[in-house]
C-alpha positions as CSV (number, residue, x, y, z in Angstrom):
1,M,124.9,123.7,84.2
2,T,125.7,122.6,88.2
3,I,122.5,121.5,89.8
4,T,123.8,121.5,93.4
5,S,124.8,124.5,95.4
6,R,127.6,124.8,97.0
7,A,128.3,126.8,100.5
8,P,131.5,127.3,102.6
9,D,132.7,125.3,104.8
10,E,134.2,126.9,107.5
11,S,135.8,124.3,109.8
12,S,138.2,122.9,106.5
13,G,138.1,126.0,104.2
14,R,136.6,123.8,101.5
15,R,133.5,124.0,99.9
16,K,130.7,121.4,100.2
17,R,127.4,120.6,98.6
18,R,124.2,121.7,99.5
19,T,121.4,119.5,99.3
20,L,118.8,120.6,97.2
21,R,115.0,120.2,99.1
22,L,112.6,119.7,96.3
23,A,108.9,119.7,97.3
24,H,107.2,116.4,95.7
25,R,104.6,117.5,93.0
26,G,104.0,120.7,95.3
27,D,103.2,121.1,99.2
28,W,100.0,119.0,98.2
29,R,99.3,120.0,102.0
30,R,97.6,123.5,100.9
31,A,96.2,122.5,97.0
32,P,96.0,119.6,95.2
33,E,99.8,117.9,93.6
34,N,100.5,119.6,90.5
35,T,98.8,122.4,90.5
36,L,100.0,125.8,90.3
37,G,98.5,126.3,94.0
38,A,100.7,123.5,95.4
39,F,103.7,124.6,93.7
40,A,103.7,128.0,94.9
41,A,102.9,126.9,98.6
42,A,105.8,124.5,98.1
43,L,108.2,127.8,97.2
44,A,106.5,130.1,100.1
45,V,107.8,127.1,102.5
46,P,111.3,128.8,103.7
47,G,114.5,126.3,102.6
48,C,112.7,125.2,99.6
49,D,114.7,125.1,96.4
50,G,112.2,124.2,93.8
51,V,109.7,121.7,93.2
52,E,109.0,118.4,91.6
53,L,106.2,117.9,89.0
54,D,104.9,115.1,86.3
55,V,104.6,115.3,83.3
56,R,101.9,113.2,80.8
57,R,100.5,114.3,77.5
58,S,96.8,114.6,76.7
59,R,94.8,113.0,74.6
60,D,95.2,116.0,72.0
61,G,99.2,116.5,72.7
62,V,99.6,118.8,74.7
63,A,102.0,118.2,77.9
64,V,100.0,118.5,81.0
65,C,101.3,118.2,84.9
66,Y,99.4,115.2,86.4
67,H,100.9,111.7,88.0
68,D,98.5,109.1,87.6
69,D,97.2,108.0,84.7
70,T,94.0,108.4,85.7
71,L,92.2,111.4,87.3
72,T,90.1,108.2,89.5
73,R,92.7,109.0,93.0
74,V,93.2,112.9,92.9
75,H,89.4,114.2,90.9
76,G,87.4,110.9,91.7
77,I,86.8,111.0,88.1
78,D,87.1,107.8,86.3
79,R,88.3,109.3,83.1
80,R,92.4,108.4,81.9
81,V,94.7,111.8,81.2
82,D,95.0,110.4,77.9
83,D,91.3,110.5,77.4
84,L,90.7,114.3,77.5
85,T,91.9,116.8,76.0
86,A,93.8,120.2,77.4
87,N,91.3,122.2,77.5
88,E,88.9,119.4,79.4
89,L,92.1,119.0,81.6
90,E,92.3,122.8,82.5
91,D,88.4,122.7,83.4
92,V,89.3,120.3,86.1
93,G,92.3,122.5,87.5
94,I,95.2,120.2,85.6
95,P,97.8,122.7,84.4
96,T,100.0,122.6,81.2
97,L,103.6,122.0,81.4
98,E,103.9,125.6,79.3
99,R,101.7,127.4,81.7
100,V,103.6,125.6,84.8
101,L,107.0,126.7,83.6
102,T,106.0,130.2,82.6
103,T,104.4,130.6,86.2
104,I,107.0,129.2,88.6
105,P,109.7,131.4,89.3
106,R,112.7,131.5,87.3
107,R,114.2,130.8,90.6
108,A,113.5,127.6,91.4
109,F,115.1,124.2,90.8
110,L,112.3,121.9,88.5
111,D,113.1,118.1,88.5
112,I,110.0,117.8,85.4
113,E,109.5,113.8,85.2
114,L,108.5,112.7,82.1
115,K,106.0,109.9,81.8
116,G,104.5,108.1,79.2
117,D,105.4,108.2,75.7
118,H,106.9,112.0,75.0
119,G,107.9,112.9,71.5
120,R,109.4,116.5,70.5
121,S,106.7,118.8,71.4
122,V,107.4,118.3,75.4
123,F,110.8,119.2,74.6
124,E,110.0,122.8,72.5
125,T,108.0,123.2,75.2
126,I,110.5,122.8,78.1
127,V,113.0,124.7,75.7
128,G,110.4,127.7,75.5
129,G,110.1,127.7,79.8
130,R,113.6,126.8,80.7
131,G,115.8,128.1,77.3
132,P,118.0,125.9,75.2
133,A,120.6,125.2,78.1
134,L,117.9,123.8,80.7
135,E,118.5,126.8,83.5
136,R,118.2,125.3,86.9
137,A,116.2,122.1,85.9
138,V,116.4,118.3,84.9
139,I,114.7,115.6,82.8
140,S,113.7,112.3,85.2
141,S,112.0,109.3,84.4
142,F,111.6,105.8,84.8
143,D,111.8,105.4,81.2
144,V,114.7,104.2,79.8
145,G,113.5,105.2,76.0
146,T,112.1,109.1,77.0
147,L,115.6,109.8,78.5
148,A,117.5,108.4,75.7
149,R,115.2,110.5,73.6
150,I,115.7,113.5,75.6
151,G,119.9,113.1,75.5
152,G,119.1,112.8,71.7
153,Y,117.8,115.9,71.0
154,A,119.8,117.3,74.2
155,P,123.1,115.7,74.9
156,A,123.7,118.5,77.8
157,W,120.0,118.8,79.5
158,P,121.0,116.8,82.9
159,R,118.9,113.8,83.2
160,W,118.4,111.4,86.5
161,L,117.7,107.6,85.6
162,N,114.7,107.1,88.9
163,T,114.9,103.5,90.3
164,R,113.3,101.7,92.8
165,D,117.3,100.4,94.0
166,G,120.8,101.4,93.2
167,R,121.8,97.7,92.0
168,H,124.8,97.6,89.5
169,D,122.8,97.4,86.4
170,T,120.8,100.2,87.2
171,I,124.0,102.2,87.0
172,E,125.3,100.8,84.4
173,T,122.1,102.1,82.7
174,A,122.4,105.4,84.0
175,I,125.6,105.2,82.4
176,R,125.3,104.0,78.9
177,L,122.4,106.7,78.6
178,G,124.3,109.2,79.8
179,C,122.1,110.7,83.2
180,R,123.6,112.8,85.3
181,G,122.5,111.1,88.3
182,I,119.8,108.5,89.7
183,A,117.2,109.2,91.7
184,V,116.7,106.4,94.2
185,E,113.4,105.1,96.5
186,W,115.3,106.6,99.7
187,H,114.8,103.3,101.7
188,A,117.2,101.6,99.2
189,I,120.1,104.5,99.8
190,D,123.6,103.4,102.2
191,R,127.2,104.3,101.9
192,A,128.0,101.4,99.7
193,L,125.4,102.5,97.3
194,L,126.9,106.4,97.2
195,A,130.1,104.8,97.1
196,S,129.3,102.9,93.8
197,A,127.9,106.0,92.5
198,A,130.6,108.2,93.2
199,V,133.1,105.5,91.0
200,A,130.7,105.9,88.1
201,E,130.5,109.9,88.9
202,L,126.9,109.5,89.0
203,D,125.0,111.7,91.2
204,V,122.6,109.9,94.1
205,V,118.9,111.5,94.1
206,A,116.4,110.5,97.0
207,W,112.5,110.1,96.9
208,T,110.3,110.4,98.0
209,V,111.3,111.2,102.0
210,R,108.0,112.1,104.2
211,R,110.3,112.3,107.9
212,R,112.0,114.7,109.2
213,P,114.9,112.6,110.8
214,T,114.9,110.6,107.1
215,Y,115.7,113.6,105.5
216,S,118.6,114.6,107.9
217,R,120.0,111.6,107.7
218,L,120.4,111.4,103.7
219,E,121.2,115.1,104.0
220,R,124.4,114.0,105.6
221,L,124.9,110.6,103.4
222,G,125.8,113.6,100.7
223,V,122.6,113.2,98.3
224,V,121.9,115.8,95.7
225,A,118.9,116.6,96.4
226,I,115.7,115.4,98.2
227,C,112.3,114.9,96.8
228,A,110.1,115.6,100.2
229,E,106.8,116.4,101.1
230,A,104.6,116.5,104.4
231,S,106.9,117.0,107.6
232,A,110.3,116.7,105.5
233,L,109.5,119.9,103.3
234,D,109.5,122.0,106.4
235,G,112.7,123.3,107.3
């Protein structure tokens, strides 16, 4: 599966890579992050190619879209996500992954970040929502075990290893896991990192960019996707 689009480069006659713009947790300026409203608002932004979303498990083992392990920061509720059932979480506006996958249009690219321990059920939910070939989507995680497990279920699915650096051992880990790329905190991205990743045949993705000048600089460097929010999300 190709995760980047290409457009004609009129000056050279060749085709060049266009950086994917992904809304980090949706557009939280208009609705709470990781909600259907935030995802819809993001996809209404001109030039937004898709969204990055976070996935955790509820107490009853259902995949839900939420970043933090507790509801404190976003909802002001001092409870853990895995202390509550999917129905209880939906009551406060936290959607299931299944509902998100059936609501977001197929044209939108998805960076599905898995947090915590996920078993086969989340894999089957993603298959149900994006098909066995994982159409226009990628699985990302900081957790090596999670990426290895997904790779075991579907070796051809593209995966990104999330990381705060681009050290040699990080690149080696991504290679060992069979990842398509590494998603790196943007401060750590420079030409040297991109060169090392190119030798390893790994894509480089940037997170999380908030300012338009930073976005433009990373775009010129040639990262394949940028998780953007605030003014960087706007064209």
